[in-house]
C-alpha positions in Angstrom: -20.5 -4.9 16.5 -20.0 -8.4 15.2 -17.8 -10.8 17.1 -15.8 -12.8 14.6 -13.1 -15.4 15.0 -9.9 -15.2 13.1 -6.3 -14.1 13.1 -3.0 -15.8 13.4 -3.4 -16.7 17.1 -7.1 -17.6 16.5 -8.1 -14.7 18.7 -11.5 -13.0 18.4 -11.1 -9.9 16.2 -14.2 -7.9 16.7 -15.0 -5.4 13.9 -13.5 -2.0 14.6 -13.8 1.2 12.7 -10.7 2.6 10.9 -10.8 5.5 13.3 -10.6 3.2 16.3 -7.9 1.0 14.9 -5.6 3.9 13.9 -6.1 5.5 17.3 -5.1 2.3 19.0 -1.9 1.9 16.9 -1.1 5.6 17.4 -1.4 5.2 21.2 0.4 1.9 21.3 3.4 2.6 19.1 3.2 6.1 17.5 6.8 5.9 16.0 6.3 2.5 14.4 6.4 2.7 10.5 2.9 2.1 9.2 3.5 2.3 5.4 6.8 2.5 3.6 6.8 3.6 -0.1 9.8 1.9 -1.6 9.8 3.9 -4.8 9.8 7.3 -3.0 12.0 6.1 -0.1 9.4 7.7 2.2 7.3 6.4 5.1 4.7 7.4 7.6 4.4 6.3 11.2 1.2 5.2 12.9 1.2 8.4 14.9 1.6 10.6 11.8 -1.1 8.5 10.0 -3.6 9.0 12.7 -3.0 12.8 12.7 -3.2 13.0 8.9 -6.4 11.0 8.7 -8.0 13.3 11.3 -7.0 16.3 9.2 -8.6 14.6 6.2 -11.8 14.1 8.3 -11.9 17.8 9.1 -11.3 18.7 5.5 -14.1 16.5 4.2 -16.5 17.8 6.7 -15.8 21.4 5.8 -16.1 20.6 2.1 -19.7 19.3 2.6 -18.8 15.6 2.2 -21.1 13.5 4.3 -20.8 10.0 5.6 -21.5 7.6 2.7 -20.6 10.1 0.0 -18.2 8.9 -2.6 -14.7 10.1 -3.1 -12.8 9.0 -6.2 -9.0 8.6 -6.0 -7.1 8.6 -9.4 -3.5 7.7 -8.9 -0.8 5.1 -9.4 0.3 3.3 -6.2 2.0 5.5 -3.7 2.0 6.5 0.0 -0.2 9.5 -0.6 -3.0 7.3 -2.1 -3.1 5.1 1.0 -3.1 8.1 3.3 -6.1 9.5 1.5 -7.8 6.1 1.4 -7.5 5.8 5.2 -8.7 9.3 5.7 -11.8 8.6 3.7 -12.6 5.5 5.7 -11.8 7.1 8.9 -14.4 9.7 8.2 -17.0 7.2 7.0 -17.0 8.1 3.3 -16.7 5.7 0.4 -13.4 5.3 -1.5 -13.4 4.8 -5.2 -9.8 3.7 -6.2 -10.1 3.6 -10.0 -7.5 2.0 -12.2 -5.7 4.8 -14.0 -4.5 2.5 -16.8 -8.1 2.4 -18.1 -8.7 4.4 -21.2 -10.2 7.8 -20.9 -13.6 7.0 -22.3 -14.2 4.1 -19.8 -12.9 6.2 -16.9 -15.2 9.1 -17.6 -18.2 6.7 -17.9 -17.4 5.0 -14.7 -17.1 8.3 -12.8 -20.4 9.5 -14.3 -22.1 6.2 -13.1 -20.5 6.4 -9.6 -21.2 10.1 -9.1 -18.4 11.1 -6.6 -18.8 14.3 -4.6 -15.0 14.8 -4.7 -12.3 13.4 -7.0 -8.7 13.5 -5.9 -6.2 13.2 -8.7 -2.5 12.7 -8.5 -0.5 15.4 -10.2 1.7 12.7 -11.8 -1.1 11.8 -14.2 -0.4 13.7 -17.4 -3.7 13.4 -19.2 -5.6 16.3 -17.7 -8.7 15.5 -19.7 -9.3 12.4 -17.5 -11.5 14.4 -15.1 -13.2 16.8 -17.6 -16.9 16.9 -17.2 -17.2 14.5 -14.3 -19.6 15.4 -11.4 -18.4 17.0 -8.2 -15.2 18.9 -7.2 -11.8 17.8 -8.6 -8.7 18.5 -6.6 -5.0 17.7 -7.3 -2.8 16.0 -4.8 1.0 15.8 -4.8 3.6 14.6 -2.3 3.0 14.3 1.4 5.3 16.5 3.5 7.4 17.6 0.6 7.8 21.1 2.1 6.3 22.6 -1.1 3.3 24.8 -0.4 1.2 24.6 -3.6 -2.0 26.7 -3.7 -5.1 24.5 -4.3 -3.2 21.2 -3.7 -4.8 18.7 -1.3 -2.0 18.1 1.2 -1.2 21.8 1.2 -4.8 22.5 2.1 -4.7 19.9 4.9 -2.1 21.9 6.8 -4.8 24.4 7.7 -6.9 21.7 9.5 -6.4 20.3 13.1 -5.0 16.9 13.7 -7.3 16.4 16.7 -9.8 13.5 16.8 -12.9 15.7 17.6 -14.8 14.1 14.7 -15.6 10.7 16.0 -17.8 9.7 13.1 -16.3 6.8 11.2 -17.2 3.7 9.2 -19.5 0.9 10.6 -19.6 -2.7 9.5 -22.7 -2.3 7.3 -21.6 1.0 5.7 -20.5 1.0 2.0 -16.7 0.9 1.9 -15.5 1.0 -1.7 -16.4 0.9 -5.3 -13.7 -0.4 -7.7 -13.6 -1.9 -11.2 -13.1 -5.4 -12.4 -10.4 -5.9 -15.1 -11.5 -4.2 -18.3 -8.8 -2.7 -20.5 -10.3 -4.1 -23.7 -14.0 -4.0 -22.9 -16.1 -1.9 -20.6 -15.6 -2.9 -17.0 -18.2 -3.2 -14.3 -17.8 -1.7 -10.9 -18.0 -3.7 -7.7 -19.5 -2.4 -4.4 -18.4 -3.6 -1.0 -19.3 -2.8 2.6 -16.8 -2.8 5.5 -18.0 -6.1 6.9 -17.1 -7.9 3.6 -13.6 -6.4 3.7 -13.3 -7.3 7.4 -14.2 -11.0 6.8 -11.9 -11.3 3.8 -9.1 -9.8 5.9 -9.8 -12.4 8.6 -9.6 -15.1 5.9 -6.2 -13.8 4.9 -5.0 -13.8 8.5 -6.2 -17.4 8.8 -4.3 -18.4 5.6 -1.1 -16.6 6.2 -0.8 -16.4 10.0 0.2 -12.7 9.9 0.7 -10.7 13.2 1.6 -7.2 14.1 5.3 -8.2 13.9 5.2 -8.9 10.2 6.6 -6.7 7.4 4.7 -7.3 4.2 5.3 -6.3 0.5 2.6 -5.3 -2.1 3.5 -4.1 -5.6 0.1 -4.5 -7.3 -2.6 -2.0 -7.8 -4.8 -1.3 -4.8 -7.6 -0.9 -7.4 -7.6 -4.7 -7.4 -9.7 -6.5 -4.8 -6.8 -9.0 -4.3 -4.4 -6.3 -3.1 -7.0 -4.8 -0.9 -7.8 -8.1 1.0 -4.4 -9.7 0.9 -2.3 -6.7 2.0 -4.4 -3.7 3.0 -6.9 -5.3 5.3 -4.4 -7.5 7.3 -2.3 -4.3 7.7 -5.3 -2.4 9.1 -6.4 -5.3 11.3 -3.1 -6.1 12.9 -1.0 -2.9 12.8 1.9 -4.6 10.9 4.2 -2.6 8.6 3.2 -2.5 4.9 5.8 -1.9 2.2 4.4 -0.8 -1.2 5.8 -0.2 -4.7 4.1 1.0 -7.9 4.9 -2.3 -9.7 7.0 -5.4 -9.5 10.7 -5.0 -10.1 12.7 -8.2 -11.1 16.0 -6.5 -10.3 15.0 -4.9 -7.0 12.6 -7.6 -5.6 15.1 -9.5 -3.4 16.9 -6.2 -2.5 13.7 -4.9 -1.0 13.3 -8.1 1.0 16.9 -8.1 2.3 16.9 -4.4 3.1 13.6 -4.2 4.9 13.4 -7.7 6.4 10.2 -8.5 4.5 8.4 -11.6 6.0 5.6 -11.9 3.4 5.3 -10.9 -0.2 2.4 -11.0 -2.6 2.7 -12.8 -5.9 1.0 -13.7 -9.2 1.9 -16.3 -11.8 3.6 -13.8 -14.0 6.0 -12.9 -11.2 6.6 -16.5 -10.4 7.4 -17.2 -14.0 9.8 -14.2 -14.2 11.7 -15.4 -11.2 11.8 -19.0 -12.5 12.8 -18.1 -16.1 15.4 -15.5 -15.1 16.9 -16.8 -11.8 18.6 -14.2 -9.6 20.9 -16.7 -7.8 19.1 -16.0 -4.5 18.3 -18.8 -2.0 16.6 -19.0 1.4 19.9 -18.2 3.2 20.0 -14.8 1.3 16.5 -13.8 2.4 16.1 -15.4 5.9 13.2 -13.1 6.9 11.0 -14.1 4.0 8.6 -16.7 5.4 5.9 -16.8 2.7 4.8 -15.7 -0.7 1.4 -16.2 -2.3 0.2 -16.7 -5.9 -3.3 -15.7 -6.9 -5.3 -14.1 -9.7 -4.6 -17.0 -12.1 -3.8 -20.7 -11.8 -0.3 -21.9 -11.0 0.7 -25.3 -12.2 2.1 -27.8 -9.6 5.3 -28.0 -11.6 5.8 -24.2 -11.4 5.0 -24.3 -7.7 7.5 -27.1 -7.0 10.3 -25.5 -9.1 9.9 -22.1 -7.3 10.1 -23.6 -3.9 13.1 -25.7 -4.9 14.9 -22.7 -6.5 14.3 -20.1 -3.8 13.5 -22.1 -0.6 10.5 -19.9 0.1 7.0 -21.4 1.0 4.5 -20.5 -1.7 0.8 -20.6 -1.1 -1.7 -20.7 -4.0 -4.9 -18.7 -3.3 -8.1 -18.3 -5.2 -10.5 -15.3 -5.2 -12.9 -13.3 -7.2 -13.5 -9.5 -7.5 -17.2 -10.0 -6.5 -16.6 -12.4 -3.7 -13.3 -11.9 -2.0 -11.3 -15.0 -1.1 -12.9 -18.3 -2.2 -10.2 -20.8 -1.2 -6.6 -20.7 0.0 -3.8 -22.9 1.1 -2.7 -22.3 4.7 0.7 -21.5 6.2 0.3 -24.7 8.3 -1.7 -26.8 5.9 -1.3 -26.9 2.1 -1.3 -29.2 -0.9 0.4 -28.5 -4.2 -1.8 -28.5 -7.2 -4.8 -27.2 -5.2 -6.0 -23.7 -4.2 -6.5 -25.0 -0.7 -9.6 -25.5 1.4 -12.5 -22.9 1.2 -11.7 -19.6 2.8 -12.6 -19.2 6.5 -15.6 -16.8 5.9 -16.8 -17.9 2.4 -20.0 -19.9 1.8 -18.5 -22.2 -0.7 -20.4 -24.9 -2.6 -19.5 -26.9 -5.8 -22.7 -27.7 -7.7 -23.6 -29.9 -10.7 -25.5 -28.8 -13.8 -28.8 -29.0 -11.8 -27.5 -26.9 -9.0 -27.1 -29.8 -6.6 -24.0 -30.0 -4.3 -21.3 -32.3 -5.7 -19.7 -34.9 -3.4 -16.0 -35.1 -3.0 -14.1 -36.1 -6.1 -16.8 -35.0 -8.5 -16.3 -31.9 -10.8 -18.8 -29.1 -10.7 -19.1 -25.3 -10.8 -18.0 -23.2 -7.9 -20.7 -21.1 -6.3 -20.2 -18.6 -3.5 -22.2 -16.2 -1.3 -22.7 -14.9 2.2 -21.6 -11.7 4.0 -18.0 -11.8 2.6 -19.3 -11.3 -0.9 -20.0 -7.9 -2.5 -23.1 -5.8 -2.0 -23.6 -5.5 -5.7 -22.3 -4.4 -9.1 -22.7 -1.4 -11.3 -22.8 -2.2 -15.1 -21.1 -0.1 -17.7 -24.4 1.6 -18.4 -25.0 2.5 -14.7 -27.4 -0.3 -13.7 -27.0 -1.4 -10.1 -27.5 -5.1 -9.4 -28.1 -6.0 -5.7 -26.2 -9.2 -4.9 -26.4 -8.9 -1.1 -28.6 -12.1 -0.8 -27.5 -13.8 -3.9 -25.4 -16.9 -4.6 -23.0 -16.3 -7.4 -21.9 -18.8 -10.0 -18.2 -18.2 -10.6 -17.9 -20.0 -14.0 -15.0 -21.9 -12.5 -14.9 -25.7 -12.5 -13.4 -27.5 -9.5 -13.1 -30.7 -7.5 -12.9 -31.0 -3.8 -10.9 -34.0 -2.4 -11.7 -36.0 0.7 -9.4 -33.7 2.8 -11.3 -30.6 1.8 -8.7 -29.3 -0.7 -10.0 -27.8 -3.9 -8.5 -28.2 -7.3 -9.7 -25.7 -10.0 -9.9 -27.6 -13.3 -10.9 -24.7 -15.7 -13.5 -22.3 -16.8 -16.9 -23.5 -18.0 -16.6 -21.1 -21.0 -13.2 -22.5 -21.9 -14.1 -26.2 -21.9 -13.1 -28.0 -25.1 -15.9 -30.3 -26.3 -14.4 -33.0 -28.5 -16.7 -35.7 -29.7 -19.1 -34.9 -27.0 -16.5 -35.2 -24.2 -15.6 -32.2 -22.0 -11.8 -31.5 -21.8 -10.4 -28.9 -19.4 -7.6 -26.8 -21.1 -5.9 -26.3 -17.8 -5.2 -30.1 -17.5 -3.2 -30.0 -20.8 -1.5 -26.7 -19.8 -0.2 -28.2 -16.6 1.2 -31.3 -18.4 3.0 -29.2 -21.0 4.3 -26.9 -18.3 6.2 -29.9 -16.8 8.6 -29.9 -19.7 11.8 -28.2 -18.5 12.2 -26.1 -21.7 8.6 -24.7 -21.5 8.1 -21.2 -20.1 4.3 -20.9 -20.7 1.5 -22.9 -22.3 -2.1 -22.3 -23.1 -4.6 -24.7 -24.7 -7.8 -23.8 -26.7 -10.4 -25.6 -28.7 -10.9 -24.7 -32.3 -13.5 -25.8 -34.9 -13.2 -29.3 -36.2 -15.6 -30.7 -38.9 -15.5 -34.2 -37.4 -15.2 -33.9 -33.7 -16.7 -30.5 -33.2 -13.5 -29.1 -31.6 -9.9 -29.9 -32.0 -7.1 -29.2 -29.4 -4.5 -26.5 -30.1 -1.7 -25.7 -27.7 0.3 -22.5 -27.7 3.8 -22.9 -26.2 6.4 -20.3 -25.2 9.9 -21.9 -25.0 12.4 -20.6 -22.5 15.2 -18.3 -23.8 18.2 -20.3 -25.0 16.2 -23.6 -25.1 15.1 -25.6 -28.1 12.0 -27.8 -28.3 10.1 -29.5 -31.1 6.5 -30.5 -31.6 7.3 -34.2 -31.5 9.0 -33.9 -28.1 5.9 -32.2 -26.6 3.5 -34.8 -28.1 5.6 -37.7 -26.8 5.7 -36.1 -23.3 1.9 -35.5 -23.3 1.2 -39.1 -24.5 2.8 -40.3 -21.2 0.1 -38.6 -19.1 -2.9 -38.0 -21.4 -5.2 -40.3 -23.2 -5.2 -40.0 -27.0 -8.4 -37.9 -27.2 -6.8 -35.2 -25.0 -3.6 -34.9 -27.0 -3.0 -31.6 -28.9 -3.7 -31.8 -32.6 -1.7 -28.7 -33.3 1.2 -27.1 -31.3 2.0 -23.5 -32.1 5.2 -21.9 -30.8 4.9 -18.2 -29.9 7.0 -15.5 -28.1 4.3 -14.7 -25.6 0.7 -15.5 -24.6 -1.9 -12.8 -24.3 -2.9 -12.0 -20.7 -5.1 -9.6 -18.9 -3.7 -6.9 -16.6 -4.0 -9.4 -13.8 -2.1 -12.2 -15.4 -4.9 -14.3 -16.6 -4.6 -16.0 -20.0 -7.0 -14.5 -22.6 -7.9 -17.7 -24.4 -10.6 -16.0 -26.5 -7.8 -13.9 -28.0 -5.8 -17.0 -28.9 -8.9 -18.4 -30.6 -9.4 -15.2 -32.6 -5.7 -15.3 -33.7 -6.1 -19.0 -34.8 -9.3 -18.3 -36.7 -7.8 -15.3 -38.5 -4.7 -17.2 -39.6 -6.6 -20.2 -40.8 -9.3 -18.2 -42.5 -6.7 -16.2 -44.4 -4.7 -19.4 -45.3 -7.8 -20.9 -46.9 -8.6 -17.7 -48.8 
């Protein structure tokens, strides 16, 4: 076992298997709610969860699944998915929680490359061809404890297995834990492979950032196929025995009702959610949700102006975090130490270095590319054609540009591939985005570089204006001129109804460039 420091009280949290942790919580407080499914209005206690994961272990053993074998889970977010997930880990098998929103061709290829021994598919997925021709056994699962006995259904089959803990086999720190996919709805995604130690360290980093304890009640409404949801919500729940509340997706109308009804103390967040709550206020303040101590924002940059407005409007502390599918948490503001406009100091268990173009570490105040590595990072990746790349001893270049200040706080300045090179000078689009976002009438902004015959590239800014507001190009230019030098001012401002984003809320600047090129090529022809 590995003795690691972390947690809200800075206590040593030695790695424990899922079996050991669930047994402890079952013995300590068997009737405490472990997971609450807000959409189904259904929950499972730690005692029930321990019994159910033992049944899953017996089931997997009888079906010839061995430790280290892969089990794919195809489902939207629900209680049943997490029960199965914990059963797979409790037995020492590998969970493959694939995003069901991916198109059929990609999903089939991914499953072929992974080669699961068993695929469990939620009966709510209507496209039955999703699992045609894939390797291994395929089994349908429905609702847990619905009272309906359905022949051939997973939870019905579990009823025939004992809930005892006679199978002591479980997951070890160096065992493979999961294979999941990076974002890839428009191109073929790659799969990322993690071991349990990596997850454990990222979970400790989360505990360090958020100060969570067993008394917390947390809320997650994102896909557990995302690394972010796994390490922000799932691992701290498993490591502390807190109560986790889940929903299939964010609900603007129900969000604060969930918090009030269940006494939520921490809720996950992304820039899209922050923008929705800012642009369509719900008249809620801190006095209305006294239990809510913290929210986070990750997966895409959050401007300082958005951050400040959100805290002023709702009176809830917001923490900007920064991570990567292949590396877990990279940086994060802390519940007791934060700085607006930054992603916080490096994560507790991340080997973080900002380097220059020659690969040398950059001193404080100098921009460079973020590199990461160490045991918190993934074991490797599987390409869309099935090639496995071992990354266990590699340092990864993230493609993100950043600056660390004298206090150790990191400010992400952009992506290397998104840099605008105008007259030989590098310009970070994010800097311009943040200035435009300070304008009260602006809902969203995204800046790109487009071809220019004189300077190489010209600056174009796409702007979404808030509903009911009016804004002109001259107003934006005048505002930008107060904070930006002339060479960074947008040459063209284009008003749009929305800005294209990935399924994780990241602006797709390449798509904006394609749109601009198509429009301008057509206009010239």
